[in-house]
VOKOL-8810 format. One record per residue: x, y, z of N, C-alpha, C, O in turn; chain; residue in one letter. Coordinates in pm, 1 decimal, decimal comma, m for minus. Atoms other than C-alpha are relative to their C-alpha. Layout:
// residues N
        npx        npy        npz       capx       capy       capz        cpx        cpy        cpz        opx        opy        opz   c   r
          X          Y          Z          X          Y          Z          X          Y          Z          X          Y          Z   A   a
...
***
This chain:
// residues 199
        npx        npy        npz       capx       capy       capz        cpx        cpy        cpz        opx        opy        opz   c   r
      m60,3       90,4      m97,9     1292,1    m3540,1     2105,7      m26,6       51,9      141,2      m11,8      171,2      167,6   A   x
       34,2      m39,4     m136,0     1192,3    m3538,0     2472,8      122,4       47,8       75,9      229,1      m13,1       68,4   A   x
     m106,4      m51,0      m85,4     1404,6    m3328,4     2708,2      m17,4      m57,5      138,7     m129,4      m64,4      189,5   A   x
        8,7       59,3     m133,0     1488,5    m3487,0     3042,3       53,8       95,7      104,7      147,3      172,0       80,2   A   x
      m40,1      m84,8     m110,5     1520,4    m3312,6     3375,3      101,4      m76,0       84,9       80,5     m193,0      117,1   A   x
     m105,7       64,7      m76,6     1835,3    m3388,0     3572,5      m44,0      m31,1      142,6     m139,5       27,7      193,4   A   x
       27,3       34,3     m139,4     1834,7    m3546,5     3918,6       20,3      120,8       89,5      m53,7      140,6      185,9   A   x
      m26,2     m120,2      m79,1     1981,3    m3224,9     4055,5     m118,0       96,6       m7,3     m157,2      156,2       93,0   A   x
      113,8      m89,8       16,5     1693,5    m3023,9     3912,2     m121,8      m52,5       74,7     m194,4       25,1      136,8   A   x
      111,8       57,8      m72,8     1436,9    m3264,3     4054,4       15,4       22,2      150,0      m81,2       53,8      219,5   A   x
      m25,4      m21,2     m143,2     1601,2    m3237,8     4396,7      m23,2      145,9       36,6      m81,5      175,4      140,9   A   x
       18,3     m142,8      m25,3     1604,7    m2858,2     4373,8     m148,8       34,1       12,2     m188,8      110,2      100,3   A   x
      143,2      m28,4       m2,6     1232,4    m2852,2     4300,6      m65,8      m64,2      120,9     m153,7       m5,2      183,6   A   x
       61,8       72,7     m109,9     1148,2    m3111,6     4563,9       33,9       59,7      136,1      m36,5       33,9      233,7   A   x
      m42,2      m56,6     m128,0     1329,7    m2917,1     4836,1      m28,9      148,7        8,6       34,6      220,2       86,1   A   x
       44,9     m137,7      m15,1     1161,3    m2584,4     4781,6       47,0       93,3     m108,4       10,0      210,7     m107,8   A   x
      m47,4      m86,1      107,6     1336,6    m2452,8     4472,0      m95,9        5,9     m116,0      m59,2       49,5     m225,1   A   x
       98,8        3,1      106,7     1018,4    m2493,5     4271,4      m74,4     m132,1        5,6      m11,4     m236,9       19,4   A   x
       79,5      121,9      m13,8      734,0    m2745,7     4280,6        8,9      m85,6     m125,1       35,7      m35,7     m234,4   A   x
       15,6       88,4      115,0      704,3    m3050,5     4058,1     m136,0       30,0      m61,3     m238,7       20,2        5,9   A   x
      124,8      m39,8       65,1      443,1    m2944,8     3805,8      m38,3     m102,7     m106,1       36,4     m126,0     m201,0   A   x
       47,4      102,8       92,0      243,0    m3209,8     3624,4      m86,3       60,6     m110,1     m130,7      174,7      m97,9   A   x
       80,3      m49,9      112,9       52,3    m3174,3     3294,2     m145,7       25,3       39,5     m187,5      m10,4      149,7   A   x
      142,1      m21,7      m25,4     m311,6    m3066,1     3269,9      m72,2     m129,8       34,1      m41,5     m235,6      m20,9   A   x
       87,6      111,7      m37,0     m567,7    m3298,1     3432,2       74,3     m117,4       63,0       24,0     m229,7       62,2   A   x
      m72,3      105,9      m69,8     m302,4    m3496,9     3619,5      m76,4      m38,7      126,5     m128,2       47,5      197,6   A   x
       64,9       45,1     m123,0     m450,2    m3709,3     3895,9       91,0       31,1      118,6      203,4       77,8      100,1   A   x
      m77,9      m27,2     m121,3     m329,1    m3676,6     4256,6      138,3      m66,0      m10,3      151,0     m174,9      m66,1   A   x
     m138,8       37,3       27,0       51,0    m3714,0     4273,0       32,6     m146,6       28,2       95,7     m212,0      m54,8   A   x
      m31,7      139,2      m32,3       74,2    m4052,1     4447,7      m62,4      m94,8     m102,3        1,1     m190,6     m146,3   A   x
       68,3       82,1      100,3     m179,9    m4201,5     4208,4       63,8       19,3     m137,5       77,0      m75,6     m214,7   A   x
      m66,5      m29,1      127,2      m10,5    m4029,9     3914,5      125,4      m86,3      m16,4      147,9     m144,8     m122,4   A   x
     m124,5       77,1        6,5      320,0    m4200,4     3996,7      m28,1     m149,6      m15,1       52,2     m222,1      m74,0   A   x
       37,7      140,1       18,0      141,6    m4536,0     4016,1      m40,7      m28,4     m144,1       m7,2     m133,1     m199,5   A   x
       57,4       22,7      132,5      m29,0    m4493,1     3679,3       94,7       31,4     m115,2       94,8      m38,8     m216,3   A   x
      m86,3      m41,2      111,1      232,4    m4315,7     3467,4      110,9     m102,2      m22,3      184,6     m135,6       70,4   A   x
     m104,4       98,1       32,2      459,4    m4565,5     3289,7      115,5       61,8      m78,1      204,0       m9,2     m125,8   A   x
     m110,7      m67,2       68,2      684,3    m4303,7     3130,5        3,5      m22,9     m149,6      110,1      m16,0     m210,8   A   x
        2,5       30,8      143,4      569,3    m4384,8     2777,1       36,7      119,8      m87,2       85,8      102,7     m198,8   A   x
      m36,8     m119,9       75,3      619,1    m4023,8     2665,0     m100,8       44,9     m103,1      m74,2      139,7     m177,0   A   x
       98,2      m37,2      102,3      304,5    m4007,1     2451,9      m55,4      140,7       22,7      m84,4      212,8      m72,8   A   x
       48,7     m135,4      m29,1      186,0    m3692,8     2629,6      100,8      104,8      m45,2       62,9      210,5      m95,8   A   x
     m105,5      m94,4       39,0      520,7    m3523,1     2563,8        5,4       13,2     m151,1       21,6      123,1     m204,1   A   x
        2,6       m2,5      146,4      509,9    m3620,6     2196,7     m118,1       81,1      m51,3     m104,6      158,3     m146,3   A   x
      119,3      m74,6       40,6      155,8    m3482,8     2168,3       18,8      149,2       24,3      m26,1      231,5      m55,5   A   x
      m25,5     m140,5      m32,6      265,9    m3158,3     2334,7       93,8       62,8     m102,6       73,7      176,9     m144,3   A   x
      m93,9      m50,6      101,0      555,2    m3119,2     2091,0      m68,8       14,8     m135,1      m41,9      109,6     m208,9   A   x
       73,3       m6,8      127,2      323,7    m3191,8     1796,1      m92,2      120,6       m3,5     m117,9      176,4     m110,1   A   x
       88,6     m116,3       m8,5       92,6    m2914,0     1918,5       79,5      130,1        2,0       22,3      238,4       14,3   A   x
      m91,4     m115,2        4,9      395,7    m2679,8     1903,5       m0,5       80,0      129,8       22,4      200,9      130,3   A   x
      m12,7      m63,3     m131,5      381,3    m2606,5     2274,2      136,3      m36,0       58,6      216,3       51,5       91,5   A   x
     m130,1       46,3      m49,1      672,5    m2818,5     2394,4       26,6       36,1      144,7      142,0       49,1      185,5   A   x
      m16,5      m41,5     m139,2      608,8    m2724,4     2756,9       25,4     m119,3       91,9       61,7     m101,2      208,2   A   x
      m21,8      119,3      m81,2      637,2    m3085,4     2878,5      140,7      m53,9      m18,4      191,9      m61,2     m130,1   A   x
     m130,4       65,8        1,1      970,5    m3242,9     2970,7      m11,2     m128,3       81,4     m104,3     m143,9      160,4   A   x
        1,9      126,8      m72,2     1050,5    m3588,2     3105,8       97,3        2,6      116,2      208,7       53,7      104,1   A   x
      m94,9       19,9     m108,6     1199,9    m3661,4     3444,2       79,0     m128,1      m28,4       63,1     m188,2     m134,6   A   x
      m86,4      116,3       24,6     1448,6    m3947,0     3484,0      m77,7     m129,0      m22,8      m28,8     m221,3      m88,0   A   x
       83,2      118,3       18,3     1166,4    m4200,1     3497,1      m87,5       10,5     m124,4     m162,1      m82,0     m156,7   A   x
       80,4      m21,8      119,0     1008,1    m4055,3     3184,7     m133,5       65,2       27,3     m208,9       92,1      m66,2   A   x
      126,8      m64,6      m34,5      716,0    m3898,9     3374,4        4,3      147,1      m39,8      109,0      210,9      m28,0   A   x
        0,4     m137,3       51,4      608,4    m3560,0     3236,3       m5,4      106,4      109,2      m69,4       89,4      213,0   A   x
        4,7     m119,5      m82,6      666,9    m3225,2     3401,3      m28,4      119,6      m90,1       11,5      121,7     m206,5   A   x
       21,7     m125,9       70,6      547,9    m2880,7     3295,1      117,4       92,3       31,0      146,9      118,9      147,6   A   x
     m114,6      m89,0      m16,8      846,6    m2650,9     3239,0      m36,2      137,5      m57,1      m29,6      160,1     m177,9   A   x
       40,6     m134,3       40,8      732,0    m2289,0     3230,2      119,5       94,9       m0,7      220,5       69,6       65,0   A   x
     m106,1     m100,5        7,8      945,2    m1986,8     3148,3       11,2       49,9     m141,9      m45,7      153,2     m177,0   A   x
       m9,3      m36,3      141,4     1039,4    m1974,2     2782,9     m115,5      m61,1      m79,2     m145,7      m17,4     m190,2   A   x
      114,1       65,2       64,2      746,0    m2201,3     2697,3     m122,6       15,0       88,5     m112,0       54,5      204,6   A   x
      122,9       m7,6      m77,8      383,6    m2210,8     2807,9      m97,4     m103,9      m53,0      m83,5     m153,3     m164,8   A   x
      101,8       97,5       39,1       85,0    m2444,3     2798,8     m108,7       69,7      m80,6     m161,5      172,3      m37,6   A   x
      104,4      m61,0       82,6     m161,7    m2368,0     2519,9     m138,4      m57,7       32,1     m236,6      m23,7      m33,8   A   x
      125,8       55,7      m48,9     m433,3    m2567,8     2701,3      m79,5      m67,5     m113,1     m201,0      m50,8     m124,2   A   x
       66,3       66,7      112,5     m508,3    m2777,4     2393,5      m63,0     m133,3       41,4     m154,8     m181,6      m24,8   A   x
       53,0      127,2      m45,5     m575,8    m3096,9     2589,1       55,2     m120,8      m71,9       14,7     m233,2      m42,2   A   x
      m51,5      112,6       79,1     m376,8    m3310,6     2343,1       78,0      m99,4       85,8       72,5     m220,0       61,8   A   x
      m76,0       89,8      m87,3     m150,1    m3449,2     2616,1      m94,1      m90,1       79,1      m65,7     m208,0      100,3   A   x
       97,7       76,4      m78,0     m454,9    m3558,5     2816,8      m59,1     m111,6      m85,5      m72,4     m225,3      m40,1   A   x
       57,7       99,7       90,2     m606,9    m3736,9     2517,9       99,5     m109,7      m36,2       60,8     m223,3      m63,5   A   x
     m102,4       96,9       40,3     m276,4    m3908,4     2441,4       37,8      m96,8      110,9       98,3     m200,4       83,5   A   x
      m41,0       84,2     m113,3     m231,9    m4058,1     2790,6      m77,6     m130,9        1,0     m200,3     m128,4       11,2   A   x
       69,7      128,2        6,5     m311,4    m4432,5     2774,7      m24,4      m64,9      136,0      m90,7     m168,3      143,4   A   x
        3,5       68,3     m129,2     m286,7    m4506,6     3147,9      m97,1       61,1      101,0     m124,8        0,4      204,4   A   x
       87,6      m67,0      m95,8     m523,1    m4259,3     3315,8       73,0       89,2       97,5       11,3      146,4      187,5   A   x
      m75,0      m92,8      m85,3     m243,7    m4064,4     3482,2      m45,2      143,5      m25,2      m41,9      227,9       64,4   A   x
       67,3     m125,3       35,2     m398,4    m3769,6     3298,6     m145,6      m35,4      m25,2     m175,8     m119,4     m110,0   A   x
      141,8       36,6        0,3     m775,3    m3778,2     3346,1      m67,1       40,1     m131,6      m93,5      157,9     m155,2   A   x
       56,6      m25,5      132,4     m926,0    m3811,2     2997,5     m137,1       66,2        6,2     m176,6      134,3      m88,4   A   x
      132,8      m60,2      m11,0    m1268,5    m3703,3     3123,1        6,8      152,5        9,9      m94,3      220,7       m6,8   A   x
      m17,7     m144,7      m13,6    m1123,8    m3352,7     3174,0       57,0       65,4     m125,3       79,4      186,4     m126,4   A   x
      m64,5      m53,3      120,6     m978,5    m3311,6     2822,7      m77,6      117,5      m59,3      m18,7      220,1      m93,3   A   x
       80,6     m107,2       58,3    m1267,4    m3101,6     2692,9       m1,1      122,6       91,3       m0,8      236,1       43,5   A   x
       m2,6     m110,0      m96,3    m1267,2    m2892,1     3011,0      128,9       79,9      m13,6      128,0      202,7       m5,1   A   x
     m129,2      m65,8       20,8     m897,4    m2817,4     2955,1       m6,0       85,2     m126,1       33,2      201,9     m124,9   A   x
        7,2      m70,6      128,3     m959,9    m2720,7     2591,6      m82,2      128,1        8,5      m49,9      227,1      m57,0   A   x
       90,6     m113,8       m8,1    m1237,9    m2480,4     2687,9       46,1      104,4      102,1      m20,4      206,1      122,1   A   x
      m51,8      m95,5      m96,8    m1026,2    m2306,4     2950,8      m76,3        0,8      130,3      m67,3       96,8      206,8   A   x
       77,5        8,6     m123,4    m1255,7    m2420,6     3231,3       73,6      m78,9      106,8       20,7     m101,5      215,6   A   x
      m84,7       71,7      m95,3     m976,6    m2612,6     3402,6      123,2       86,2       24,8      167,1      158,9      m64,3   A   x
     m118,5      m80,2      m30,6     m679,2    m2453,8     3577,7      103,6      m83,6       73,9       69,3     m175,1      148,8   A   x
     m107,3       61,6      m77,2     m341,1    m2566,4     3706,7      m14,2       42,2      146,0      m77,5      143,9      174,1   A   x
        8,5      m40,8     m141,1     m306,4    m2559,0     4087,1       81,0      125,0       31,2       53,6      192,6      130,3   A   x
      m77,4     m122,3      m19,6      m49,0    m2279,7     4055,5      m61,7      113,1      m82,0     m146,0       89,5     m168,5   A   x
       44,3     m117,3       74,8     m112,1    m1926,7     3926,9      119,1       93,6      m20,1      229,2       66,2       27,5   A   x
     m102,9     m101,0       22,0       87,0    m1621,8     3814,2      m29,1      122,6       86,6     m143,6      149,0      123,3   A   x
       13,3     m123,5      m76,4      149,4    m1302,8     4008,3       94,6      104,3      m58,1      207,5       72,6      m95,8   A   x
      m82,0     m110,2       51,5      279,8     m964,6     3891,7       51,4       83,4      116,4      m23,8      117,8      207,6   A   x
      m57,2      m96,9      m94,1      517,1     m752,4     4098,0      m23,9      137,6      m61,7       48,4      176,1     m153,6   A   x
       33,9     m126,5       66,8      359,9     m413,0     4017,3      115,1       99,6       m1,7      127,4      178,4      m95,4   A   x
     m110,5      m95,8       m6,2      670,0     m220,2     4124,5      104,4      m25,8     m108,2      177,5       65,2     m147,3   A   x
      m96,9       33,0      104,3      878,3     m404,0     3863,5      m57,3       15,8     m140,7       15,3        4,7     m239,5   A   x
       69,6       m9,2      128,3      622,2     m353,3     3585,9       29,4      133,5      m68,7       35,1      237,6       m3,2   A   x
      m26,6     m122,5       76,0      696,5     m100,6     3310,8     m114,7       99,8        9,7      m91,8      220,7       14,1   A   x
      115,3      m88,8       m8,8      342,8       37,6     3332,6        2,0       80,8      130,1      m40,7      196,2      132,3   A   x
       m7,7      m68,8     m127,6      401,8      126,5     3697,9      106,1      109,7       m4,4       98,4      207,9       69,4   A   x
     m105,4     m100,1       16,2      712,3      318,4     3590,1      m39,7      108,7      m99,8       36,0      202,8     m123,6   A   x
       46,9     m100,3       93,7      506,0      513,5     3338,2       29,9      m28,9     m145,0       11,4       57,2     m230,9   A   x
      m31,7       39,6      137,4      614,4      322,6     3027,3     m106,8      m94,8      m52,7     m139,2     m194,3       12,3   A   x
      104,3       84,1       58,0      348,7      173,6     2800,0       55,3     m135,9      m40,5      158,0     m143,8     m107,9   A   x
      m44,8      134,7       35,4      381,1     m204,1     2765,0     m121,9      m91,2      m20,4     m170,0     m107,6     m132,6   A   x
      117,0       88,9       m1,4       94,3     m441,7     2853,1       13,4     m121,6      m91,7      m87,2     m171,6     m142,1   A   x
      m19,5      120,1       80,8      248,3     m731,2     2658,4      m62,7     m121,5       67,5     m111,8     m212,1        0,2   A   x
       60,6      112,0      m72,3      126,9     m966,1     2930,8     m150,7       m3,0      m21,5     m208,8     m109,4      m42,5   A   x
      144,6       m9,2       18,4     m231,1     m843,7     2896,0      m39,1      m48,4     m139,5     m138,8     m118,7     m155,6   A   x
       28,3       42,5      137,3     m220,5     m897,0     2519,8       14,4     m150,6      m16,0      m55,0     m212,3      m96,8   A   x
      m27,4      142,9       13,1      m86,9    m1250,0     2569,1     m103,9      m85,4       71,8     m122,5     m202,1       37,3   A   x
       88,6       79,7      m84,9     m347,1    m1358,4     2825,0     m133,6      m27,0      m68,8     m216,6       62,6      m84,1   A   x
      122,7       40,7       69,5     m621,8    m1549,6     2646,2     m120,6        3,2       92,4     m234,6       10,9       46,5   A   x
      108,7       14,0      m97,0     m825,8    m1566,4     2966,9      m37,7      133,3       63,4     m122,6      137,4      152,5   A   x
       29,1     m134,8      m51,7     m830,2    m1188,8     3037,1       12,8        7,9      151,8      m67,4       72,6      219,3   A   x
      m21,7        2,5     m144,9     m693,4    m1250,4     3385,6       86,6      116,4       47,8       94,0      142,3      168,0   A   x
      m91,5     m107,8      m37,8     m450,0     m956,0     3379,1      m72,1      133,9       m9,7     m128,8      168,2     m113,5   A   x
       73,2     m126,1       m9,2     m592,1     m621,9     3487,3       95,6      114,5       34,3      204,4       93,1       87,7   A   x
      m76,6     m121,4      m33,3     m463,4     m265,0     3522,9      m93,4      102,8       62,5     m206,8      120,2       18,0   A   x
       75,6     m109,1      m62,2     m584,3       13,8     3749,9       89,5      123,5        7,6      209,9      111,4       30,1   A   x
      m81,2     m122,3       m2,8     m471,2      377,7     3741,8       47,9       32,6      141,9      m23,8       10,5      239,5   A   x
      m56,4      m46,8     m126,5     m246,0      509,3     4019,4       53,8      141,1      m23,1       77,8      179,2     m137,6   A   x
      m48,4     m137,5       17,2     m124,6      865,9     4085,3      129,3        7,0      m79,7      212,2      m83,8      m73,6   A   x
     m120,7      m19,8       79,4      142,0     1000,9     3851,7      m12,5      m51,9     m141,6       87,9      m77,9     m207,9   A   x
       24,6       48,8      137,1      m20,8      884,8     3525,4       65,7     m135,9      m22,9      127,6     m160,7     m126,4   A   x
      m55,9      134,7        8,8       85,4      527,4     3593,1     m111,7     m102,4       18,8     m224,5      m68,3       54,4   A   x
       97,0      107,8      m13,9      m88,9      191,1     3600,9       59,7     m112,2       84,6      177,6     m145,7       73,7   A   x
      m42,0      113,7      m83,0      m72,5      m90,9     3852,3      m64,1     m126,8      m54,7     m185,2     m133,0      m75,6   A   x
       49,3      125,9       57,4     m102,6     m444,4     3717,4      m24,9     m102,9      109,7       44,7     m105,8      211,3   A   x
       19,0      115,8      m86,6     m246,2     m746,7     3891,5      m66,8     m110,0      m80,1     m124,2      m85,7     m186,3   A   x
       61,7      115,4       65,2     m366,3    m1094,3     3799,1     m113,8      m49,9       87,2      m95,2      m77,7      205,7   A   x
      116,6       51,9      m70,6     m714,1    m1207,3     3897,7       14,2     m151,2        9,3        0,4     m221,3      m90,9   A   x
      m31,8      141,6      m16,0     m640,3    m1551,0     4043,8     m114,0      m90,4      m45,1      m89,9     m198,8      m98,3   A   x
      114,6       83,7       37,4     m992,1    m1681,5     3982,1      m10,2      m18,6     m151,0      m72,0     m114,8     m196,6   A   x
        6,3        8,6      145,6     m949,6    m1619,1     3607,4      127,6      m58,3      m62,1      127,6      m99,4     m178,1   A   x
     m129,0       50,2       50,5     m586,2    m1730,7     3572,0       m1,6     m152,2       m5,2      m44,6     m217,2       90,1   A   x
       m7,4      146,3       13,2     m533,7    m2086,6     3442,4      137,0      m55,0       37,8      154,0     m176,3       49,8   A   x
     m135,4       45,9      m29,4     m162,2    m2097,8     3528,7       75,5      m45,9     m123,5      178,8     m111,7     m111,6   A   x
      m61,8       49,0      124,4      m74,8    m2158,9     3161,7      141,7       53,1      m20,6      224,0      m12,0      m85,0   A   x
     m134,9      m55,1        8,2      230,2    m1932,1     3187,7       31,6       77,6     m126,2      147,7      111,2     m149,4   A   x
      m28,6      m71,3      124,3      190,5    m1753,4     2854,3       53,5      141,0       25,9      129,0      194,7      m55,1   A   x
      m46,0     m135,4      m31,4      251,5    m1418,1     3022,9      147,3        4,3       40,5      213,1      107,0       23,8   A   x
     m136,6        0,2      m52,3      587,6    m1524,9     3168,9      105,4       42,6     m101,9      181,9      134,7      m73,2   A   x
     m104,3      m39,4       94,8      805,0    m1506,0     2853,6      m26,2      133,5      m69,2       62,6      187,4     m135,1   A   x
       33,6     m125,9       66,9      623,5    m1192,6     2732,0       46,1      122,3       78,1       59,1      230,6       21,0   A   x
      m34,4     m115,3      m83,5      728,9     m970,7     3023,2      147,3       36,9      m15,8      234,5      m43,5       17,1   A   x
     m139,6      m38,9       21,3     1045,1     m774,5     2936,2       75,1       30,8      129,4      197,6       43,3      129,1   A   x
      m61,9      m31,5     m128,5     1108,5     m700,1     3304,4        2,2     m119,0       96,4       45,6     m105,7      210,8   A   x
       11,3      118,0      m87,0     1052,3    m1053,4     3441,2      m72,2       35,2      130,8      m30,7       m4,6      239,7   A   x
       76,0      m44,8     m116,5      795,9     m898,2     3674,0     m107,5     m100,3       41,7     m181,0      m76,0      137,4   A   x
      102,9       99,7      m28,6      576,1    m1209,7     3673,7       64,2     m124,4       59,2      166,2     m171,8        9,2   A   x
      m51,4      121,0      m63,1      632,7    m1507,6     3901,6     m113,7      m99,8       19,6     m231,3      m65,2        8,8   A   x
       96,9      105,8      m26,8      459,3    m1837,0     3976,9      m24,3       m7,1      150,3       70,6       m7,7      228,7   A   x
       31,2       26,9     m140,0      277,7    m1876,4     4307,3      m60,5     m140,5        8,2     m142,9     m178,8      m74,8   A   x
       34,0      141,6       m6,8      225,1    m2233,1     4422,3     m138,0      m24,2       60,9     m202,9       67,4      111,3   A   x
      137,4       38,5      m30,6      m92,7    m2421,7     4507,6      m46,7       42,3      139,0     m158,3       92,2      153,6   A   x
       42,8      m32,3     m136,8      m99,4    m2366,0     4884,9      m31,7      148,5       14,4     m132,2      185,8       74,8   A   x
       21,9     m143,7       m8,0      m66,2    m1989,3     4851,3     m122,9       40,6      m80,7     m199,7      127,4      m39,2   A   x
      118,0      m29,2       82,9     m324,8    m1982,6     4572,9     m127,6      m32,8       76,7     m220,9       47,5       79,9   A   x
      118,0       41,5      m75,1     m574,6    m2175,5     4786,6      m31,2       97,6      112,8     m147,0      132,8      135,2   A   x
       19,2      m92,5     m110,9     m520,8    m1942,1     5081,2      m54,3      134,2      m49,2     m142,6      192,6       13,7   A   x
       44,9     m129,4       53,1     m567,5    m1630,0     4867,2     m142,9       m7,3      m52,2     m221,6       84,9      m31,1   A   x
      135,7       13,8       51,6     m879,8    m1760,4     4695,5     m100,7      m12,2      114,2     m211,0       42,1      106,4   A   x
       87,7       12,8     m116,9    m1029,9    m1857,1     5033,0      m21,1      135,4       66,1     m132,4      168,3      107,3   A   x
        9,9     m133,3      m59,0     m953,5    m1509,4     5168,4      m89,5       89,9      m83,7     m167,4      168,8      m30,1   A   x
       84,0      m81,3       90,0    m1115,6    m1350,7     4862,5     m147,3      m36,1       15,9     m233,6       51,7       16,0   A   x
      139,6       42,5      m18,7    m1431,1    m1559,1     4910,6      m55,9       51,2      131,8     m171,0       94,0      139,0   A   x
       42,2      m49,9     m130,6    m1446,3    m1462,8     5277,9      m32,7      148,7       m8,0     m132,2      194,9       47,8   A   x
       21,4     m143,8       16,6    m1414,7    m1096,0     5182,8     m129,0       27,5      m77,4     m205,6      117,0      m41,8   A   x
      122,2      m17,6       79,6    m1689,2    m1128,3     4920,1     m124,6      m32,0       82,3     m226,2       36,7       72,5   A   x
      114,6       37,2      m83,8    m1918,9    m1303,7     5167,9      m29,7      109,3      102,4     m145,5      142,4      127,6   A   x
       18,0     m105,4     m100,2    m1859,8    m1033,1     5429,3      m61,6      124,6      m64,1     m145,6      191,4       m3,8   A   x
       53,0     m117,2       69,5    m1932,0     m761,1     5173,4     m146,3      m19,0      m38,7     m223,0       77,2      m42,9   A   x
      137,3       27,7       43,5    m2253,8     m931,6     5063,0      m96,9      m15,2      116,9     m218,2       m6,5       97,9   A   x
       85,2       25,9     m116,6    m2384,1     m995,1     5416,8      m98,9      112,6       28,8     m216,6       83,9       50,5   A   x
       97,3     m107,2      m27,4    m2537,9     m646,5     5474,3     m114,9        3,2      m99,8     m229,1       29,9      m62,7   A   x
      104,6        0,1      103,1    m2727,2     m670,4     5145,0     m100,5     m112,3       25,0     m221,1      m94,1        8,1   A   x
       89,8      112,1      m27,6    m2865,7    m1011,9     5238,3      m90,6       29,9      119,4     m209,0       m3,5      119,2   A   x
       79,5      m35,3     m118,3    m2976,9     m882,3     5579,3     m111,0       98,0      m37,5     m223,5       88,0       11,5   A   x
       99,3      m97,0       43,7    m3154,0     m592,5     5410,4     m114,2      m65,6      m73,9     m230,1      m27,7      m56,7   A   x
      103,0       71,1       76,2    m3339,2     m828,0     5177,6      m89,6      m81,3       93,6     m211,1      m88,9       75,1   A   x
       77,4       80,0      m93,8    m3442,2    m1050,6     5467,4      m95,9       88,4       82,5     m209,6       50,5      110,3   A   x
       81,4      m92,8      m78,1    m3568,9     m749,5     5666,2     m119,5       48,8      m79,3     m228,0       70,1      m25,1   A   x
      108,2      m47,6       86,2    m3774,2     m635,3     5368,6     m105,4     m109,4      m16,5     m205,1      m89,0      m85,7   A   x
***
């Protein structure tokens, strides 16, 4: 049975307490609201796939609810959508892990057990996309981070962390960080390109 999100919860998310998160391959929000008729077929497909990460808002439109659940990126919700609110042409891309949500995950290394010297890495084991990395730091400890370019935003790592050291970062921050990373990579590659041109 579909779970519905209260008006209070929707208001909390809309006013900065957490973004409204749509299913995989959702079209742009304004268009999504025009196309989605609240039929619930995507939610039923998600429950049948034993993910259950989709919930219905008051209008019946689907939302992704991460935390205790996560998206298994099966694409079944996309295939089940009869209106085009979820772009069916992207279903295979979702299944193959070549599509990502606009949000990503971030680890607070100071809250991580590995940083405290305790072996854990449950998040790393859970990540199908190998986006979670560890680097050694002084004191026989490890610092964890998530490679944003490899993270799909599925949220599987969230319920696995015993310290709740993982949080969701929203689309705007993700875009800014990825742009900064590209700028850094371009700057690092520039001397090599100049050397090749000189040769």
